[in-house]
PDB file of N, CA, C and O in Angstrom:
ATOM      1  N   MET A   1      78.385 126.241 116.684  1.00  0.00           N
ATOM      2  CA  MET A   1      77.330 125.270 116.926  1.00  0.00           C
ATOM      3  C   MET A   1      76.010 125.988 117.167  1.00  0.00           C
ATOM      4  O   MET A   1      75.963 127.032 117.818  1.00  0.00           O
ATOM      5  N   PRO A   2      74.962 125.424 116.641  1.00  0.00           N
ATOM      6  CA  PRO A   2      73.642 126.009 116.926  1.00  0.00           C
ATOM      7  C   PRO A   2      73.277 125.873 118.411  1.00  0.00           C
ATOM      8  O   PRO A   2      73.789 125.009 119.123  1.00  0.00           O
ATOM      9  N   ASP A   3      72.389 126.744 118.841  1.00  0.00           N
ATOM     10  CA  ASP A   3      71.973 126.739 120.241  1.00  0.00           C
ATOM     11  C   ASP A   3      71.340 125.420 120.666  1.00  0.00           C
ATOM     12  O   ASP A   3      71.504 124.996 121.809  1.00  0.00           O
ATOM     13  N   GLU A   4      70.618 124.767 119.757  1.00  0.00           N
ATOM     14  CA  GLU A   4      69.954 123.505 120.109  1.00  0.00           C
ATOM     15  C   GLU A   4      70.970 122.425 120.448  1.00  0.00           C
ATOM     16  O   GLU A   4      70.753 121.628 121.361  1.00  0.00           O
ATOM     17  N   VAL A   5      72.072 122.397 119.719  1.00  0.00           N
ATOM     18  CA  VAL A   5      73.101 121.381 119.963  1.00  0.00           C
ATOM     19  C   VAL A   5      73.776 121.637 121.307  1.00  0.00           C
ATOM     20  O   VAL A   5      74.046 120.700 122.057  1.00  0.00           O
ATOM     21  N   VAL A   6      74.047 122.893 121.608  1.00  0.00           N
ATOM     22  CA  VAL A   6      74.672 123.251 122.879  1.00  0.00           C
ATOM     23  C   VAL A   6      73.746 122.886 124.033  1.00  0.00           C
ATOM     24  O   VAL A   6      74.184 122.306 125.027  1.00  0.00           O
ATOM     25  N   ARG A   7      72.474 123.223 123.902  1.00  0.00           N
ATOM     26  CA  ARG A   7      71.512 122.877 124.959  1.00  0.00           C
ATOM     27  C   ARG A   7      71.380 121.375 125.120  1.00  0.00           C
ATOM     28  O   ARG A   7      71.230 120.882 126.238  1.00  0.00           O
ATOM     29  N   PHE A   8      71.433 120.632 124.001  1.00  0.00           N
ATOM     30  CA  PHE A   8      71.353 119.180 124.071  1.00  0.00           C
ATOM     31  C   PHE A   8      72.514 118.617 124.878  1.00  0.00           C
ATOM     32  O   PHE A   8      72.310 117.781 125.758  1.00  0.00           O
ATOM     33  N   PHE A   9      73.733 119.068 124.584  1.00  0.00           N
ATOM     34  CA  PHE A   9      74.897 118.541 125.292  1.00  0.00           C
ATOM     35  C   PHE A   9      74.926 118.983 126.754  1.00  0.00           C
ATOM     36  O   PHE A   9      75.413 118.243 127.609  1.00  0.00           O
ATOM     37  N   GLN A  10      74.415 120.170 127.052  1.00  0.00           N
ATOM     38  CA  GLN A  10      74.298 120.589 128.446  1.00  0.00           C
ATOM     39  C   GLN A  10      73.306 119.703 129.191  1.00  0.00           C
ATOM     40  O   GLN A  10      73.564 119.284 130.319  1.00  0.00           O
ATOM     41  N   ALA A  11      72.172 119.420 128.556  1.00  0.00           N
ATOM     42  CA  ALA A  11      71.172 118.551 129.177  1.00  0.00           C
ATOM     43  C   ALA A  11      71.702 117.135 129.335  1.00  0.00           C
ATOM     44  O   ALA A  11      71.449 116.485 130.350  1.00  0.00           O
ATOM     45  N   LEU A  12      72.431 116.656 128.345  1.00  0.00           N
ATOM     46  CA  LEU A  12      73.024 115.319 128.425  1.00  0.00           C
ATOM     47  C   LEU A  12      74.034 115.241 129.558  1.00  0.00           C
ATOM     48  O   LEU A  12      74.050 114.270 130.315  1.00  0.00           O
ATOM     49  N   GLY A  13      74.871 116.251 129.677  1.00  0.00           N
ATOM     50  CA  GLY A  13      75.845 116.283 130.764  1.00  0.00           C
ATOM     51  C   GLY A  13      75.187 116.331 132.128  1.00  0.00           C
ATOM     52  O   GLY A  13      75.626 115.649 133.053  1.00  0.00           O
ATOM     53  N   THR A  14      74.141 117.127 132.264  1.00  0.00           N
ATOM     54  CA  THR A  14      73.410 117.210 133.526  1.00  0.00           C
ATOM     55  C   THR A  14      72.761 115.877 133.873  1.00  0.00           C
ATOM     56  O   THR A  14      72.785 115.446 135.025  1.00  0.00           O
ATOM     57  N   THR A  15      72.187 115.234 132.877  1.00  0.00           N
ATOM     58  CA  THR A  15      71.544 113.940 133.104  1.00  0.00           C
ATOM     59  C   THR A  15      72.556 112.888 133.533  1.00  0.00           C
ATOM     60  O   THR A  15      72.291 112.104 134.445  1.00  0.00           O
ATOM     61  N   ILE A  16      73.700 112.868 132.889  1.00  0.00           N
ATOM     62  CA  ILE A  16      74.740 111.902 133.258  1.00  0.00           C
ATOM     63  C   ILE A  16      75.247 112.176 134.669  1.00  0.00           C
ATOM     64  O   ILE A  16      75.441 111.247 135.454  1.00  0.00           O
ATOM     65  N   LEU A  17      75.462 113.449 134.992  1.00  0.00           N
ATOM     66  CA  LEU A  17      75.929 113.812 136.332  1.00  0.00           C
ATOM     67  C   LEU A  17      74.945 113.361 137.407  1.00  0.00           C
ATOM     68  O   LEU A  17      75.347 112.747 138.395  1.00  0.00           O
ATOM     69  N   TRP A  18      73.664 113.662 137.222  1.00  0.00           N
ATOM     70  CA  TRP A  18      72.664 113.283 138.220  1.00  0.00           C
ATOM     71  C   TRP A  18      72.465 111.772 138.272  1.00  0.00           C
ATOM     72  O   TRP A  18      72.135 111.232 139.327  1.00  0.00           O
ATOM     73  N   SER A  19      72.659 111.091 137.162  1.00  0.00           N
ATOM     74  CA  SER A  19      72.573 109.629 137.178  1.00  0.00           C
ATOM     75  C   SER A  19      73.689 109.036 138.024  1.00  0.00           C
ATOM     76  O   SER A  19      73.468 108.087 138.776  1.00  0.00           O
ATOM     77  N   ILE A  20      74.882 109.593 137.903  1.00  0.00           N
ATOM     78  CA  ILE A  20      76.005 109.126 138.716  1.00  0.00           C
ATOM     79  C   ILE A  20      75.745 109.409 140.193  1.00  0.00           C
ATOM     80  O   ILE A  20      76.030 108.573 141.050  1.00  0.00           O
ATOM     81  N   VAL A  21      75.206 110.584 140.484  1.00  0.00           N
ATOM     82  CA  VAL A  21      74.860 110.925 141.872  1.00  0.00           C
ATOM     83  C   VAL A  21      73.838 109.932 142.423  1.00  0.00           C
ATOM     84  O   VAL A  21      73.971 109.476 143.558  1.00  0.00           O
ATOM     85  N   ALA A  22      72.823 109.596 141.633  1.00  0.00           N
ATOM     86  CA  ALA A  22      71.790 108.650 142.080  1.00  0.00           C
ATOM     87  C   ALA A  22      72.381 107.273 142.329  1.00  0.00           C
ATOM     88  O   ALA A  22      72.031 106.621 143.313  1.00  0.00           O
ATOM     89  N   ILE A  23      73.267 106.820 141.459  1.00  0.00           N
ATOM     90  CA  ILE A  23      73.889 105.504 141.632  1.00  0.00           C
ATOM     91  C   ILE A  23      74.734 105.487 142.903  1.00  0.00           C
ATOM     92  O   ILE A  23      74.730 104.495 143.633  1.00  0.00           O
ATOM     93  N   ILE A  24      75.453 106.562 143.172  1.00  0.00           N
ATOM     94  CA  ILE A  24      76.257 106.631 144.397  1.00  0.00           C
ATOM     95  C   ILE A  24      75.364 106.606 145.631  1.00  0.00           C
ATOM     96  O   ILE A  24      75.670 105.918 146.605  1.00  0.00           O
ATOM     97  N   ILE A  25      74.264 107.352 145.596  1.00  0.00           N
ATOM     98  CA  ILE A  25      73.337 107.362 146.738  1.00  0.00           C
ATOM     99  C   ILE A  25      72.756 105.973 146.969  1.00  0.00           C
ATOM    100  O   ILE A  25      72.670 105.524 148.112  1.00  0.00           O
ATOM    101  N   VAL A  26      72.356 105.288 145.900  1.00  0.00           N
ATOM    102  CA  VAL A  26      71.806 103.937 146.033  1.00  0.00           C
ATOM    103  C   VAL A  26      72.856 102.989 146.607  1.00  0.00           C
ATOM    104  O   VAL A  26      72.538 102.158 147.457  1.00  0.00           O
ATOM    105  N   ALA A  27      74.088 103.106 146.155  1.00  0.00           N
ATOM    106  CA  ALA A  27      75.149 102.237 146.671  1.00  0.00           C
ATOM    107  C   ALA A  27      75.378 102.480 148.159  1.00  0.00           C
ATOM    108  O   ALA A  27      75.565 101.532 148.922  1.00  0.00           O
ATOM    109  N   VAL A  28      75.365 103.744 148.573  1.00  0.00           N
ATOM    110  CA  VAL A  28      75.553 104.058 149.994  1.00  0.00           C
ATOM    111  C   VAL A  28      74.390 103.526 150.826  1.00  0.00           C
ATOM    112  O   VAL A  28      74.607 102.946 151.890  1.00  0.00           O
ATOM    113  N   VAL A  29      73.175 103.715 150.360  1.00  0.00           N
ATOM    114  CA  VAL A  29      72.006 103.212 151.091  1.00  0.00           C
ATOM    115  C   VAL A  29      72.056 101.685 151.198  1.00  0.00           C
ATOM    116  O   VAL A  29      71.758 101.126 152.254  1.00  0.00           O
ATOM    117  N   PHE A  30      72.433 101.012 150.106  1.00  0.00           N
ATOM    118  CA  PHE A  30      72.529  99.564 150.156  1.00  0.00           C
ATOM    119  C   PHE A  30      73.608  99.111 151.128  1.00  0.00           C
ATOM    120  O   PHE A  30      73.419  98.124 151.840  1.00  0.00           O
ATOM    121  N   GLU A  31      74.728  99.809 151.170  1.00  0.00           N
ATOM    122  CA  GLU A  31      75.783  99.457 152.121  1.00  0.00           C
ATOM    123  C   GLU A  31      75.302  99.626 153.560  1.00  0.00           C
ATOM    124  O   GLU A  31      75.582  98.786 154.415  1.00  0.00           O
ATOM    125  N   ILE A  32      74.585 100.701 153.823  1.00  0.00           N
ATOM    126  CA  ILE A  32      74.058 100.919 155.174  1.00  0.00           C
ATOM    127  C   ILE A  32      73.070  99.815 155.545  1.00  0.00           C
ATOM    128  O   ILE A  32      73.128  99.268 156.646  1.00  0.00           O
ATOM    129  N   LEU A  33      72.164  99.490 154.622  1.00  0.00           N
ATOM    130  CA  LEU A  33      71.192  98.433 154.896  1.00  0.00           C
ATOM    131  C   LEU A  33      71.883  97.084 155.045  1.00  0.00           C
ATOM    132  O   LEU A  33      71.477  96.262 155.867  1.00  0.00           O
ATOM    133  N   GLU A  34      72.919  96.856 154.257  1.00  0.00           N
ATOM    134  CA  GLU A  34      73.638  95.583 154.334  1.00  0.00           C
ATOM    135  C   GLU A  34      74.341  95.449 155.682  1.00  0.00           C
ATOM    136  O   GLU A  34      74.291  94.387 156.302  1.00  0.00           O
ATOM    137  N   LYS A  35      74.990  96.504 156.137  1.00  0.00           N
ATOM    138  CA  LYS A  35      75.706  96.439 157.413  1.00  0.00           C
ATOM    139  C   LYS A  35      74.745  96.315 158.591  1.00  0.00           C
ATOM    140  O   LYS A  35      75.007  95.582 159.544  1.00  0.00           O
ATOM    141  N   ARG A  36      73.647  97.028 158.515  1.00  0.00           N
ATOM    142  CA  ARG A  36      72.735  97.042 159.664  1.00  0.00           C
ATOM    143  C   ARG A  36      71.812  95.823 159.701  1.00  0.00           C
ATOM    144  O   ARG A  36      71.592  95.241 160.763  1.00  0.00           O
ATOM    145  N   TYR A  37      71.275  95.440 158.550  1.00  0.00           N
ATOM    146  CA  TYR A  37      70.262  94.384 158.540  1.00  0.00           C
ATOM    147  C   TYR A  37      70.668  93.142 157.750  1.00  0.00           C
ATOM    148  O   TYR A  37      69.876  92.207 157.634  1.00  0.00           O
ATOM    149  N   ARG A  38      71.892  93.114 157.203  1.00  0.00           N
ATOM    150  CA  ARG A  38      72.338  92.013 156.346  1.00  0.00           C
ATOM    151  C   ARG A  38      71.284  91.743 155.267  1.00  0.00           C
ATOM    152  O   ARG A  38      70.768  90.632 155.142  1.00  0.00           O
ATOM    153  N   LEU A  39      70.984  92.772 154.504  1.00  0.00           N
ATOM    154  CA  LEU A  39      69.889  92.748 153.535  1.00  0.00           C
ATOM    155  C   LEU A  39      70.079  91.684 152.462  1.00  0.00           C
ATOM    156  O   LEU A  39      69.128  90.984 152.117  1.00  0.00           O
ATOM    157  N   ILE A  40      71.279  91.551 151.933  1.00  0.00           N
ATOM    158  CA  ILE A  40      71.520  90.575 150.868  1.00  0.00           C
ATOM    159  C   ILE A  40      71.311  89.165 151.389  1.00  0.00           C
ATOM    160  O   ILE A  40      70.735  88.329 150.693  1.00  0.00           O
ATOM    161  N   ASP A  41      71.771  88.888 152.605  1.00  0.00           N
ATOM    162  CA  ASP A  41      71.538  87.560 153.202  1.00  0.00           C
ATOM    163  C   ASP A  41      70.054  87.298 153.384  1.00  0.00           C
ATOM    164  O   ASP A  41      69.573  86.193 153.134  1.00  0.00           O
ATOM    165  N   GLU A  42      69.327  88.330 153.823  1.00  0.00           N
ATOM    166  CA  GLU A  42      67.876  88.171 154.004  1.00  0.00           C
ATOM    167  C   GLU A  42      67.192  87.857 152.677  1.00  0.00           C
ATOM    168  O   GLU A  42      66.305  87.006 152.615  1.00  0.00           O
ATOM    169  N   ILE A  43      67.606  88.543 151.622  1.00  0.00           N
ATOM    170  CA  ILE A  43      66.946  88.359 150.330  1.00  0.00           C
ATOM    171  C   ILE A  43      67.279  86.997 149.733  1.00  0.00           C
ATOM    172  O   ILE A  43      66.377  86.275 149.308  1.00  0.00           O
ATOM    173  N   PHE A  44      68.562  86.635 149.693  1.00  0.00           N
ATOM    174  CA  PHE A  44      68.966  85.439 148.961  1.00  0.00           C
ATOM    175  C   PHE A  44      69.014  84.181 149.806  1.00  0.00           C
ATOM    176  O   PHE A  44      68.630  83.115 149.323  1.00  0.00           O
ATOM    177  N   LYS A  45      69.469  84.261 151.047  1.00  0.00           N
ATOM    178  CA  LYS A  45      69.571  83.053 151.866  1.00  0.00           C
ATOM    179  C   LYS A  45      68.252  82.709 152.548  1.00  0.00           C
ATOM    180  O   LYS A  45      67.877  81.541 152.643  1.00  0.00           O
ATOM    181  N   GLU A  46      67.560  83.732 153.017  1.00  0.00           N
ATOM    182  CA  GLU A  46      66.289  83.504 153.721  1.00  0.00           C
ATOM    183  C   GLU A  46      65.087  83.597 152.790  1.00  0.00           C
ATOM    184  O   GLU A  46      63.959  83.337 153.208  1.00  0.00           O
ATOM    185  N   ASN A  47      65.318  83.967 151.529  1.00  0.00           N
ATOM    186  CA  ASN A  47      64.247  84.129 150.540  1.00  0.00           C
ATOM    187  C   ASN A  47      63.142  85.062 151.044  1.00  0.00           C
ATOM    188  O   ASN A  47      61.954  84.763 150.918  1.00  0.00           O
ATOM    189  N   SER A  48      63.550  86.182 151.610  1.00  0.00           N
ATOM    190  CA  SER A  48      62.602  87.134 152.164  1.00  0.00           C
ATOM    191  C   SER A  48      62.106  88.091 151.080  1.00  0.00           C
ATOM    192  O   SER A  48      62.848  88.945 150.594  1.00  0.00           O
ATOM    193  N   VAL A  49      60.851  87.928 150.719  1.00  0.00           N
ATOM    194  CA  VAL A  49      60.245  88.805 149.729  1.00  0.00           C
ATOM    195  C   VAL A  49      60.091  90.216 150.292  1.00  0.00           C
ATOM    196  O   VAL A  49      60.241  91.195 149.562  1.00  0.00           O
ATOM    197  N   ALA A  50      59.796  90.322 151.568  1.00  0.00           N
ATOM    198  CA  ALA A  50      59.632  91.635 152.195  1.00  0.00           C
ATOM    199  C   ALA A  50      60.927  92.437 152.136  1.00  0.00           C
ATOM    200  O   ALA A  50      60.893  93.641 151.881  1.00  0.00           O
ATOM    201  N   ALA A  51      62.057  91.795 152.365  1.00  0.00           N
ATOM    202  CA  ALA A  51      63.341  92.496 152.289  1.00  0.00           C
ATOM    203  C   ALA A  51      63.632  92.929 150.862  1.00  0.00           C
ATOM    204  O   ALA A  51      64.181  94.010 150.645  1.00  0.00           O
ATOM    205  N   ALA A  52      63.278  92.112 149.895  1.00  0.00           N
ATOM    206  CA  ALA A  52      63.487  92.465 148.489  1.00  0.00           C
ATOM    207  C   ALA A  52      62.601  93.645 148.094  1.00  0.00           C
ATOM    208  O   ALA A  52      63.042  94.533 147.365  1.00  0.00           O
ATOM    209  N   ILE A  53      61.371  93.659 148.566  1.00  0.00           N
ATOM    210  CA  ILE A  53      60.474  94.778 148.276  1.00  0.00           C
ATOM    211  C   ILE A  53      60.992  96.052 148.941  1.00  0.00           C
ATOM    212  O   ILE A  53      60.935  97.128 148.346  1.00  0.00           O
ATOM    213  N   LEU A  54      61.492  95.940 150.160  1.00  0.00           N
ATOM    214  CA  LEU A  54      62.069  97.090 150.850  1.00  0.00           C
ATOM    215  C   LEU A  54      63.252  97.653 150.068  1.00  0.00           C
ATOM    216  O   LEU A  54      63.344  98.864 149.867  1.00  0.00           O
ATOM    217  N   ALA A  55      64.148  96.790 149.631  1.00  0.00           N
ATOM    218  CA  ALA A  55      65.321  97.234 148.874  1.00  0.00           C
ATOM    219  C   ALA A  55      64.892  97.869 147.550  1.00  0.00           C
ATOM    220  O   ALA A  55      65.417  98.914 147.166  1.00  0.00           O
ATOM    221  N   GLY A  56      63.959  97.258 146.867  1.00  0.00           N
ATOM    222  CA  GLY A  56      63.470  97.809 145.609  1.00  0.00           C
ATOM    223  C   GLY A  56      62.797  99.153 145.777  1.00  0.00           C
ATOM    224  O   GLY A  56      62.941 100.037 144.932  1.00  0.00           O
ATOM    225  N   SER A  57      62.064  99.309 146.864  1.00  0.00           N
ATOM    226  CA  SER A  57      61.390 100.594 147.093  1.00  0.00           C
ATOM    227  C   SER A  57      62.398 101.693 147.381  1.00  0.00           C
ATOM    228  O   SER A  57      62.197 102.836 146.971  1.00  0.00           O
ATOM    229  N   PHE A  58      63.479 101.367 148.079  1.00  0.00           N
ATOM    230  CA  PHE A  58      64.531 102.362 148.287  1.00  0.00           C
ATOM    231  C   PHE A  58      65.141 102.794 146.960  1.00  0.00           C
ATOM    232  O   PHE A  58      65.313 103.987 146.710  1.00  0.00           O
ATOM    233  N   VAL A  59      65.465 101.835 146.120  1.00  0.00           N
ATOM    234  CA  VAL A  59      66.081 102.141 144.833  1.00  0.00           C
ATOM    235  C   VAL A  59      65.138 102.972 143.970  1.00  0.00           C
ATOM    236  O   VAL A  59      65.548 103.995 143.421  1.00  0.00           O
ATOM    237  N   LEU A  60      63.901 102.554 143.844  1.00  0.00           N
ATOM    238  CA  LEU A  60      62.945 103.310 143.035  1.00  0.00           C
ATOM    239  C   LEU A  60      62.701 104.707 143.592  1.00  0.00           C
ATOM    240  O   LEU A  60      62.602 105.670 142.831  1.00  0.00           O
ATOM    241  N   GLY A  61      62.606 104.823 144.897  1.00  0.00           N
ATOM    242  CA  GLY A  61      62.384 106.130 145.509  1.00  0.00           C
ATOM    243  C   GLY A  61      63.536 107.089 145.263  1.00  0.00           C
ATOM    244  O   GLY A  61      63.316 108.264 144.966  1.00  0.00           O
ATOM    245  N   ILE A  62      64.754 106.599 145.384  1.00  0.00           N
ATOM    246  CA  ILE A  62      65.919 107.456 145.155  1.00  0.00           C
ATOM    247  C   ILE A  62      65.989 107.873 143.696  1.00  0.00           C
ATOM    248  O   ILE A  62      66.193 109.049 143.395  1.00  0.00           O
ATOM    249  N   PHE A  63      65.821 106.916 142.785  1.00  0.00           N
ATOM    250  CA  PHE A  63      65.888 107.259 141.369  1.00  0.00           C
ATOM    251  C   PHE A  63      64.746 108.186 140.960  1.00  0.00           C
ATOM    252  O   PHE A  63      64.945 109.073 140.131  1.00  0.00           O
ATOM    253  N   TYR A  64      63.570 108.000 141.518  1.00  0.00           N
ATOM    254  CA  TYR A  64      62.446 108.886 141.213  1.00  0.00           C
ATOM    255  C   TYR A  64      62.734 110.307 141.682  1.00  0.00           C
ATOM    256  O   TYR A  64      62.472 111.270 140.962  1.00  0.00           O
ATOM    257  N   THR A  65      63.275 110.434 142.891  1.00  0.00           N
ATOM    258  CA  THR A  65      63.598 111.747 143.422  1.00  0.00           C
ATOM    259  C   THR A  65      64.641 112.452 142.569  1.00  0.00           C
ATOM    260  O   THR A  65      64.507 113.639 142.273  1.00  0.00           O
ATOM    261  N   VAL A  66      65.674 111.726 142.176  1.00  0.00           N
ATOM    262  CA  VAL A  66      66.710 112.325 141.333  1.00  0.00           C
ATOM    263  C   VAL A  66      66.138 112.682 139.957  1.00  0.00           C
ATOM    264  O   VAL A  66      66.505 113.710 139.388  1.00  0.00           O
ATOM    265  N   ALA A  67      65.257 111.858 139.425  1.00  0.00           N
ATOM    266  CA  ALA A  67      64.638 112.176 138.117  1.00  0.00           C
ATOM    267  C   ALA A  67      63.813 113.456 138.228  1.00  0.00           C
ATOM    268  O   ALA A  67      63.814 114.266 137.302  1.00  0.00           O
ATOM    269  N   GLN A  68      63.123 113.650 139.324  1.00  0.00           N
ATOM    270  CA  GLN A  68      62.348 114.875 139.506  1.00  0.00           C
ATOM    271  C   GLN A  68      63.259 116.099 139.598  1.00  0.00           C
ATOM    272  O   GLN A  68      62.903 117.178 139.124  1.00  0.00           O
ATOM    273  N   ILE A  69      64.429 115.932 140.207  1.00  0.00           N
ATOM    274  CA  ILE A  69      65.395 117.030 140.274  1.00  0.00           C
ATOM    275  C   ILE A  69      65.885 117.381 138.876  1.00  0.00           C
ATOM    276  O   ILE A  69      66.003 118.557 138.533  1.00  0.00           O
ATOM    277  N   VAL A  70      66.168 116.371 138.075  1.00  0.00           N
ATOM    278  CA  VAL A  70      66.674 116.608 136.716  1.00  0.00           C
ATOM    279  C   VAL A  70      65.618 117.274 135.859  1.00  0.00           C
ATOM    280  O   VAL A  70      65.939 118.166 135.074  1.00  0.00           O
ATOM    281  N   ILE A  71      64.371 116.866 135.986  1.00  0.00           N
ATOM    282  CA  ILE A  71      63.299 117.408 135.150  1.00  0.00           C
ATOM    283  C   ILE A  71      63.073 118.886 135.449  1.00  0.00           C
ATOM    284  O   ILE A  71      62.845 119.680 134.536  1.00  0.00           O
ATOM    285  N   HIS A  72      63.136 119.249 136.702  1.00  0.00           N
ATOM    286  CA  HIS A  72      62.879 120.656 137.059  1.00  0.00           C
ATOM    287  C   HIS A  72      64.164 121.355 137.057  1.00  0.00           C
ATOM    288  O   HIS A  72      64.214 122.555 137.326  1.00  0.00           O
TER     289      HIS A  72
END
């Protein structure tokens, strides 16, 4: 195999690995927020926009951080 193909598959594997790590981190953070603050109830039952923005900012922040790790 040419070097470009090998590097492509290495990069693809690294990206998939870090994506799985990011998804696990987001799931753990959501579980912690759910247990402590009942985040899902706040968002859907109480229609709290602030809670939804908080949850979204956590998700975006975690994924952004992991993307920066993958890029460098």
